[in-house]
Every structure is written in C-alpha cells, then in structure tokens.
NUVO-571397 format. One record per atom (N, C-alpha, C): residue in three letters; y, x, z. Coordinates in steps of 0.2 Angstrom, whole numbers, padded with zeros to 4 digits, always signed. Example, Ala and Ser with C-alpha at 12.3 -4.5 7.8 and 13.67 -1.06 7.14 Angstrom:
<sites>
Ala-0028+0066+0039/Ala-0022+0062+0039/Ala-0016+0066+0039/Ser-0011+0064+0035/Ser-0005+0068+0036/Ser+0000+0064+0039/
</sites>
This chain:
<sites>
Met+0580+0539+0542/Met+0580+0544+0535/Met+0577+0550+0536/Leu+0570+0551+0535/Leu+0567+0557+0532/Leu+0568+0561+0530/Leu+0564+0569+0529/Leu+0564+0576+0525/Leu+0559+0575+0525/Glu+0552+0577+0520/Glu+0547+0578+0521/Glu+0548+0585+0516/Leu+0547+0588+0519/Leu+0545+0597+0517/Leu+0537+0598+0515/Cys+0538+0600+0508/Cys+0532+0602+0503/Cys+0532+0609+0506/Ala+0526+0612+0511/Ala+0526+0619+0515/Ala+0519+0623+0509/Tyr+0520+0629+0507/Tyr+0514+0631+0503/Tyr+0513+0636+0510/Asn+0516+0638+0517/Asn+0513+0643+0521/Asn+0516+0643+0528/Ile+0514+0644+0533/Ile+0517+0643+0538/Ile+0524+0644+0542/Gln+0525+0649+0537/Gln+0533+0652+0536/Gln+0537+0645+0534/Ser+0537+0641+0530/Ser+0539+0637+0528/Ser+0538+0629+0533/Cys+0532+0627+0537/Cys+0532+0625+0539/Cys+0536+0626+0547/Leu+0537+0632+0549/Leu+0541+0633+0555/Leu+0547+0632+0554/Ile+0550+0633+0548/Ile+0558+0634+0545/Ile+0559+0622+0545/Ala+0554+0620+0542/Ala+0555+0613+0540/Ala+0556+0611+0549/Glu+0552+0610+0554/Glu+0552+0612+0560/Glu+0560+0611+0564/Gly+0560+0618+0562/Gly+0566+0620+0567/Gly+0571+0615+0562/Ala+0572+0614+0559/Ala+0578+0611+0554/Ala+0581+0605+0554/Gly+0572+0603+0558/Gly+0573+0594+0558/Gly+0568+0591+0554/Ala+0567+0594+0550/Ala+0562+0585+0546/Ala+0557+0583+0548/Gly+0555+0581+0549/Gly+0550+0573+0551/Gly+0543+0573+0548/Arg+0541+0579+0543/Arg+0535+0580+0540/Arg+0534+0585+0538/Ile+0529+0584+0536/Ile+0526+0592+0531/Ile+0521+0592+0527/Glu+0520+0589+0519/Glu+0514+0590+0516/Glu+0513+0597+0516/Leu+0506+0599+0519/Leu+0505+0606+0518/Leu+0499+0606+0512/Cys+0502+0611+0507/Cys+0496+0614+0500/Cys+0497+0619+0502/Ala+0490+0622+0495/Ala+0490+0628+0492/Ala+0491+0628+0485/Asp+0491+0634+0483/Asp+0491+0635+0477/Asp+0499+0631+0474/Pro+0504+0634+0472/Pro+0509+0632+0472/Pro+0511+0631+0464/Ala+0506+0637+0460/Ala+0507+0636+0455/Ala+0504+0630+0449/Ala+0498+0630+0451/Ala+0496+0623+0451/Ala+0499+0615+0454/Gly+0502+0618+0456/Gly+0507+0610+0458/Gly+0505+0608+0467/Gly+0498+0614+0468/Gly+0498+0610+0475/Gly+0491+0608+0477/Thr+0488+0610+0478/Thr+0479+0608+0480/Thr+0479+0609+0488/Ser+0473+0607+0490/Ser+0470+0607+0496/Ser+0470+0614+0500/Pro+0473+0612+0506/Pro+0475+0621+0510/Pro+0469+0624+0513/Ser+0470+0627+0516/Ser+0464+0630+0519/Ser+0461+0626+0526/Phe+0456+0626+0530/Phe+0456+0621+0536/Phe+0460+0627+0540/Gly+0460+0633+0540/Gly+0462+0641+0544/Gly+0470+0634+0545/Leu+0472+0636+0540/Leu+0479+0636+0539/Leu+0482+0628+0542/Val+0477+0624+0541/Val+0479+0617+0543/Val+0477+0618+0551/Glu+0474+0621+0553/Glu+0473+0621+0559/Glu+0480+0625+0564/Tyr+0482+0630+0560/Tyr+0485+0632+0566/Tyr+0492+0628+0566/Cys+0492+0625+0559/Cys+0500+0620+0559/Cys+0500+0619+0562/Leu+0494+0613+0565/Leu+0493+0607+0570/Leu+0495+0612+0578/Glu+0492+0617+0579/Glu+0492+0622+0585/Glu+0500+0621+0585/Arg+0504+0623+0581/Arg+0512+0625+0581/Arg+0516+0622+0581/Leu+0515+0616+0577/Leu+0520+0610+0576/Leu+0518+0604+0580/Ser+0522+0601+0582/Ser+0524+0592+0584/Ser+0526+0588+0578/Ile+0529+0590+0572/Ile+0529+0586+0568/Ile+0523+0585+0564/Pro+0524+0579+0560/Pro+0517+0577+0558/Pro+0515+0583+0552/Val+0507+0582+0552/Val+0506+0587+0544/Val+0501+0585+0541/Phe+0503+0583+0532/Phe+0498+0578+0529/Phe+0496+0585+0523/Pro+0490+0587+0525/Pro+0487+0592+0518/Pro+0484+0586+0512/Met+0488+0593+0507/Met+0486+0590+0502/Met+0477+0588+0502/Val+0476+0583+0499/Val+0469+0583+0496/Val+0467+0583+0486/Arg+0466+0590+0485/Arg+0464+0590+0479/Arg+0461+0597+0479/Pro+0455+0594+0474/Pro+0451+0602+0474/Pro+0452+0606+0467/Arg+0456+0604+0465/Arg+0458+0608+0459/Arg+0465+0606+0457/Gly+0467+0611+0452/Gly+0472+0610+0449/Gly+0472+0606+0442/Gly+0478+0606+0438/Gly+0474+0600+0431/Gly+0476+0594+0432/Asn+0472+0591+0429/Asn+0471+0584+0429/Asn+0469+0581+0436/Phe+0468+0574+0435/Phe+0469+0572+0442/Phe+0464+0565+0441/Leu+0458+0566+0437/Leu+0452+0564+0433/Leu+0446+0568+0438/Tyr+0442+0564+0441/Tyr+0437+0568+0447/Tyr+0430+0569+0444/Asp+0425+0571+0444/Asp+0419+0570+0444/Asp+0416+0570+0451/Ser+0409+0567+0452/Ser+0405+0568+0459/Ser+0404+0572+0463/Asp+0404+0580+0459/Asp+0404+0584+0464/Asp+0412+0585+0468/Glu+0418+0584+0463/Glu+0424+0585+0468/Glu+0424+0580+0473/Ile+0424+0575+0471/Ile+0422+0567+0475/Ile+0421+0568+0482/Glu+0415+0571+0482/Glu+0412+0573+0489/Glu+0416+0578+0490/Ile+0419+0584+0487/Ile+0422+0588+0490/Ile+0430+0585+0492/Met+0431+0580+0492/Met+0437+0577+0493/Met+0435+0573+0499/Lys+0430+0569+0499/Lys+0428+0565+0507/Lys+0424+0571+0512/Arg+0423+0577+0510/Arg+0423+0580+0516/Arg+0430+0585+0518/Asp+0434+0584+0513/Asp+0441+0588+0517/Asp+0443+0582+0520/Ile+0443+0576+0520/Ile+0447+0571+0522/Ile+0445+0571+0528/His+0438+0571+0529/His+0436+0570+0538/His+0435+0574+0541/Arg+0437+0582+0538/Arg+0439+0587+0543/Arg+0446+0585+0544/Phe+0449+0586+0540/Phe+0458+0584+0541/Phe+0458+0578+0548/Arg+0456+0575+0545/Arg+0455+0568+0552/Arg+0454+0569+0559/Glu+0447+0573+0560/Glu+0446+0576+0563/Glu+0448+0583+0567/Met+0451+0585+0565/Met+0459+0592+0565/Met+0463+0587+0569/Gly+0464+0580+0568/Gly+0470+0577+0571/Gly+0476+0577+0565/Cys+0475+0577+0562/Cys+0480+0576+0554/Cys+0482+0569+0557/Lys+0488+0566+0554/Lys+0491+0560+0555/Lys+0490+0559+0549/Gly+0490+0562+0541/Gly+0489+0558+0535/Gly+0488+0563+0530/Ile+0486+0562+0525/Ile+0484+0568+0520/Ile+0489+0564+0514/Ala+0489+0568+0510/Ala+0492+0570+0501/Ala+0486+0567+0497/Thr+0487+0562+0493/Thr+0479+0562+0486/Thr+0483+0559+0481/Gly+0477+0556+0474/Gly+0478+0551+0469/Gly+0474+0556+0467/Cys+0472+0550+0462/Cys+0468+0550+0457/Cys+0469+0544+0448/His+0466+0545+0446/His+0469+0542+0440/His+0459+0541+0436/Gly+0460+0536+0430/Gly+0455+0535+0425/Gly+0457+0541+0420/Ser+0452+0540+0413/Ser+0454+0545+0409/Ser+0458+0541+0405/Asp+0461+0535+0405/Asp+0466+0532+0402/Asp+0472+0534+0406/Arg+0473+0538+0412/Arg+0480+0539+0416/Arg+0482+0534+0420/Arg+0477+0527+0421/Arg+0481+0524+0426/Arg+0478+0523+0434/Ile+0480+0522+0436/Ile+0476+0525+0446/Ile+0470+0522+0445/Asp+0465+0525+0448/Asp+0461+0525+0449/Asp+0459+0521+0455/Val+0458+0513+0453/Val+0458+0510+0460/Val+0454+0513+0466/Glu+0449+0511+0462/Glu+0442+0509+0465/Glu+0440+0515+0469/Leu+0442+0521+0467/Leu+0440+0527+0471/Leu+0446+0530+0476/Leu+0454+0529+0474/Leu+0461+0529+0479/Leu+0459+0525+0483/Lys+0453+0516+0483/Lys+0453+0513+0489/Lys+0447+0518+0493/Arg+0444+0520+0490/Arg+0436+0524+0493/Arg+0440+0531+0498/Leu+0446+0534+0495/Leu+0451+0539+0498/Leu+0452+0537+0505/Val+0456+0532+0505/Val+0460+0527+0510/Val+0454+0525+0515/Asp+0449+0522+0512/Asp+0444+0521+0519/Asp+0442+0525+0522/Trp+0441+0532+0518/Trp+0438+0538+0521/Trp+0442+0542+0527/Ala+0449+0540+0523/Ala+0454+0541+0529/Ala+0457+0540+0535/Gly+0453+0532+0534/Gly+0458+0530+0542/Gly+0455+0532+0548/Pro+0458+0533+0551/Pro+0467+0528+0553/Pro+0473+0533+0550/Met+0469+0536+0547/Met+0477+0543+0543/Met+0480+0538+0538/Glu+0486+0541+0539/Glu+0490+0535+0531/Glu+0489+0540+0527/Val+0491+0537+0519/Val+0490+0543+0514/Val+0493+0539+0510/Thr+0497+0548+0508/Thr+0503+0545+0502/Thr+0498+0546+0496/Cys+0502+0543+0490/Cys+0498+0544+0484/Cys+0503+0549+0483/His+0502+0555+0479/His+0505+0559+0476/His+0507+0559+0469/Lys+0510+0565+0467/Lys+0513+0563+0460/Lys+0508+0563+0454/Val+0502+0561+0456/Val+0497+0558+0450/Val+0500+0553+0447/Phe+0505+0547+0452/Phe+0508+0543+0450/Phe+0514+0543+0444/Asp+0518+0548+0441/Asp+0520+0551+0436/Asp+0518+0553+0431/Arg+0511+0551+0431/Arg+0508+0552+0426/Arg+0505+0546+0421/Val+0507+0539+0425/Val+0504+0533+0424/Val+0506+0529+0416/Pro+0505+0526+0415/Pro+0509+0525+0407/Pro+0514+0521+0410/Asp+0513+0515+0415/Asp+0518+0509+0416/Asp+0519+0510+0425/Ala+0524+0511+0425/Ala+0527+0510+0433/Ala+0525+0505+0437/Asn+0529+0499+0435/Asn+0527+0494+0439/Asn+0517+0491+0440/Glu+0515+0492+0436/Glu+0507+0492+0436/Glu+0505+0495+0438/Ala+0508+0503+0437/Ala+0505+0510+0444/Ala+0505+0505+0452/Leu+0510+0503+0452/Leu+0514+0500+0459/Leu+0509+0496+0463/Glu+0507+0491+0458/Glu+0506+0486+0463/Glu+0496+0489+0462/Ala+0495+0492+0461/Ala+0487+0497+0459/Ala+0487+0500+0465/Val+0494+0504+0467/Val+0493+0509+0472/Val+0494+0505+0479/Ile+0499+0500+0478/Ile+0497+0496+0484/Ile+0492+0491+0485/Ser+0488+0488+0482/Ser+0481+0487+0484/Ser+0478+0491+0487/Thr+0476+0499+0485/Thr+0471+0502+0489/Thr+0473+0503+0496/Gly+0478+0503+0499/Gly+0482+0503+0507/Gly+0483+0509+0506/Cys+0486+0512+0502/Cys+0491+0519+0503/Cys+0496+0516+0506/Ser+0500+0523+0511/Ser+0508+0523+0514/Ser+0513+0522+0510/Arg+0512+0527+0508/Arg+0519+0529+0500/Arg+0517+0531+0497/Ile+0522+0532+0491/Ile+0520+0534+0483/Ile+0527+0540+0484/Leu+0522+0546+0482/Leu+0527+0551+0477/Leu+0529+0551+0472/Thr+0535+0550+0469/Thr+0536+0550+0464/Thr+0543+0551+0461/Ser+0543+0556+0456/Ser+0553+0557+0453/Ser+0552+0550+0446/Gly+0551+0547+0449/Gly+0551+0541+0445/Gly+0549+0540+0437/Leu+0545+0543+0436/Leu+0539+0546+0429/Leu+0545+0550+0426/Ala+0550+0552+0427/Ala+0552+0559+0423/Ala+0555+0565+0427/Ala+0557+0571+0423/Ala+0556+0577+0427/Ala+0557+0578+0433/Thr+0564+0574+0435/Thr+0567+0576+0440/Thr+0569+0570+0446/Ser+0569+0570+0451/Ser+0570+0562+0455/Ser+0579+0561+0452/Thr+0582+0565+0450/Thr+0587+0565+0449/Thr+0588+0558+0442/Glu+0586+0561+0436/Glu+0582+0558+0430/Glu+0580+0552+0431/Gly+0575+0553+0437/Gly+0569+0544+0437/Gly+0575+0539+0441/Ala+0580+0541+0442/Ala+0585+0537+0450/Ala+0583+0529+0448/Glu+0585+0529+0442/Glu+0586+0519+0439/Glu+0577+0519+0442/Thr+0572+0520+0440/Thr+0567+0520+0441/Thr+0563+0519+0447/Leu+0565+0525+0452/Leu+0563+0524+0459/Leu+0566+0518+0462/Ala+0575+0518+0461/Ala+0578+0510+0464/Ala+0574+0504+0461/Met+0571+0505+0456/Met+0568+0497+0453/Met+0560+0497+0456/Leu+0555+0503+0457/Leu+0548+0503+0462/Leu+0551+0503+0470/Arg+0557+0505+0472/Arg+0560+0500+0480/Arg+0560+0494+0482/Val+0563+0491+0474/Val+0565+0484+0476/Val+0556+0480+0476/Ser+0553+0482+0468/Ser+0549+0478+0468/Ser+0544+0480+0473/Ala+0545+0485+0476/Ala+0538+0485+0483/Ala+0539+0478+0487/Gln+0546+0476+0490/Gln+0547+0472+0495/Gln+0545+0474+0499/Gly+0545+0482+0501/Gly+0542+0484+0511/Gly+0537+0484+0510/Arg+0530+0483+0505/Arg+0524+0484+0506/Arg+0523+0488+0504/Ile+0527+0495+0503/Ile+0522+0502+0505/Ile+0532+0508+0502/Ile+0532+0512+0505/Ile+0537+0517+0506/Ile+0540+0520+0498/Ile+0542+0521+0494/Ile+0543+0525+0489/Ile+0549+0531+0491/Met+0545+0538+0489/Met+0547+0541+0494/Met+0549+0546+0485/Pro+0555+0546+0484/Pro+0558+0552+0479/Pro+0556+0558+0480/Gly+0554+0561+0476/Gly+0553+0567+0477/Gly+0551+0573+0469/Gly+0553+0579+0466/Gly+0554+0581+0461/Gly+0561+0583+0462/Gly+0566+0592+0462/Gly+0570+0593+0460/Gly+0576+0590+0464/Val+0573+0589+0473/Val+0577+0586+0475/Val+0580+0592+0480/Arg+0588+0591+0481/Arg+0590+0597+0482/Arg+0596+0594+0487/Ser+0600+0599+0491/Ser+0607+0597+0495/Ser+0612+0595+0492/Gly+0611+0598+0486/Gly+0616+0596+0480/Gly+0616+0590+0478/Asn+0611+0586+0479/Asn+0608+0581+0474/Asn+0607+0575+0477/Leu+0607+0576+0485/Leu+0603+0570+0489/Leu+0606+0566+0491/Arg+0614+0567+0494/Arg+0617+0561+0494/Arg+0618+0558+0490/Glu+0618+0559+0482/Glu+0618+0552+0477/Glu+0611+0550+0475/Leu+0607+0553+0476/Leu+0601+0551+0477/Leu+0599+0547+0480/Val+0602+0545+0488/Val+0603+0541+0493/Val+0606+0536+0490/Lys+0611+0537+0488/Lys+0615+0529+0486/Lys+0612+0528+0481/Ser+0608+0531+0475/Ser+0606+0530+0469/Ser+0601+0525+0468/Thr+0595+0526+0472/Thr+0588+0525+0476/Thr+0589+0520+0478/Gly+0592+0520+0485/Gly+0593+0514+0491/Gly+0586+0516+0497/Cys+0582+0524+0494/Cys+0576+0527+0498/Cys+0577+0530+0506/Thr+0573+0529+0508/Thr+0576+0532+0515/Thr+0571+0538+0518/Glu+0566+0540+0514/Glu+0561+0545+0513/Glu+0562+0548+0508/Phe+0564+0555+0506/Phe+0562+0560+0503/Phe+0559+0569+0503/His+0558+0571+0497/His+0554+0575+0498/His+0554+0582+0494/Ser+0556+0587+0498/Ser+0556+0593+0494/Ser+0554+0598+0498/Ser+0554+0604+0493/Ser+0550+0611+0495/Ser+0556+0615+0498/Gly+0561+0616+0498/Gly+0567+0617+0502/Gly+0567+0623+0499/Ile+0562+0626+0493/Ile+0563+0632+0489/Ile+0570+0634+0487/Ile+0572+0637+0485/Ile+0582+0641+0481/Ile+0577+0645+0477/Val+0577+0651+0478/Val+0575+0657+0474/Val+0567+0657+0475/Asn+0564+0658+0469/Asn+0556+0661+0469/Asn+0556+0667+0468/Asp+0555+0670+0474/Asp+0554+0677+0474/Asp+0545+0678+0473/Gly+0543+0673+0473/Gly+0536+0674+0474/Gly+0532+0672+0481/Ser+0537+0670+0486/Ser+0535+0671+0491/Ser+0534+0663+0492/Phe+0536+0658+0489/Phe+0537+0650+0489/Phe+0539+0649+0497/Lys+0545+0651+0501/Lys+0545+0650+0508/Lys+0551+0646+0506/Ala+0551+0643+0510/Ala+0556+0638+0511/Ala+0565+0640+0513/Asn+0568+0637+0509/Asn+0576+0641+0513/Asn+0580+0637+0520/Lys+0579+0638+0524/Lys+0582+0637+0532/Lys+0588+0633+0529/Asn+0593+0637+0528/Asn+0599+0634+0526/Asn+0599+0625+0522/Glu+0596+0628+0516/Glu+0595+0624+0511/Glu+0591+0615+0515/Val+0586+0617+0521/Val+0584+0611+0524/Val+0587+0608+0528/Met+0591+0614+0531/Met+0595+0612+0537/Met+0600+0605+0535/Glu+0602+0609+0528/Glu+0609+0603+0524/Glu+0605+0599+0521/Met+0600+0596+0519/Met+0599+0591+0519/Met+0595+0585+0523/Val+0593+0589+0528/Val+0593+0586+0535/Val+0600+0582+0540/Ser+0605+0587+0538/Ser+0609+0582+0539/Ser+0612+0578+0535/Thr+0611+0578+0531/Thr+0613+0572+0524/Thr+0610+0567+0527/Leu+0606+0567+0526/Leu+0599+0562+0526/Leu+0604+0558+0536/Gln+0603+0562+0539/Gln+0606+0559+0546/Gln+0614+0556+0547/Ser+0618+0560+0541/Ser+0624+0558+0541/Ser+0624+0549+0537/Met+0620+0548+0535/Met+0618+0542+0529/Met+0613+0537+0532/Ala+0610+0541+0538/Ala+0605+0535+0542/Ala+0610+0528+0544/
</sites>
C-alpha cells in the first residue's frame, strides 16, 4: 500500500516524507490543477528527499490538447527531469475529441525512459473509461491517476474497481480526487487498489500546505490494511 502526495511546495514534500508517504507528485500552480514545477524546486526536493519525486509535465493549465511549441517544451522538461535523476513524471494529453492522444503519449513515454510515467487526470476527461484504459496501457505508462471519471474517488469507486479488474495487472490504477483519511479505508475496500493520491490539504489558507496529521493518518490506514 502506498500514498502518493500531491505537493505544491517544499514544506508539503518534507511533511510527506516525514509522515511515511511513498512518493511525491510535484506540481506548480494549484489554481490550474497543477503544472510543471520549476527546475529549482525539483532539484532542491531531490537533494532533500529520499522518496521518489515525480514532477508534473504540463506546460499550462486548461485543456490537455497541445500544439507543437508546447510539445517541444514538454520534451525539454522531460529530458531535464531525467537528467536531474527523477524516477518518474506525471503527464497526459488528449485529442480534440477528448480521447487519449495515444501517439503523443507514446512519444512522451519514450522521451521519459527509463523514468516511469503516470498518466494524470486527463484520464477523467475521456468519454469512455474502458477505451481510455486500453489506450493508456498501449503507450507504456506505469499507472493511471483517476477518480473514475467522477468528481471524487468516492463517487467513482465503482468505475475505479472496474478499471483495476480490467487492467489485469498491466497498469496500476491509482485513485485520486477527494482522497482523505476519513474515506480512505472504505476506498481501499471498495476499489481494491493499492496506491492512492492525495494533497493532504485540509484547510486552504492560501499556502497549499499538506496537513501533517492528515498525511500520517492516511499512511497509517494504508499500512494497517496492507
């Protein structure tokens, strides 16, 4: 069982490691739902942390339909993150029909190798979950971050369970979206998943900093159910 913490700052990263989280998804611009973090922040996190850091590769907020200039920026970010020593990245893309852009995602995975690639919540914008699952698997991604095409993982629990079964071990399904200590135990039971994603933010006071006790409680829950 593993908790991935979505972190927007070094404080949350340090809280995550101290509380026993297994991985960091490192982002900038929480108001946009997460974009690529600065190289300075990534470098500093790698120096301070022993757990894997997966930077977001997303050049802007909004949709996930990218032009050639944005794709070139993503390529350069991926290469830089790999050179820094990151173990993986989180990224994703769709076409004008909101289906996964398989060709581009394959290129992103190729550029990232040997880093792992998590297909982020672009997945929740697709029109068909099963079709998207097979599309993402074909690109070589290691996992899918999703709330089951619903607003929260709790609401999408049935779809999350279906995706995990359909994946047949070919890819990790990682629920994310409204994951908190108060619902995590039930999410484990209802989805059968083993990796979960949360920001650990309880009160949004503008700092976007994870709550240490909340992260510790989630880690404890997962450890007790392993």
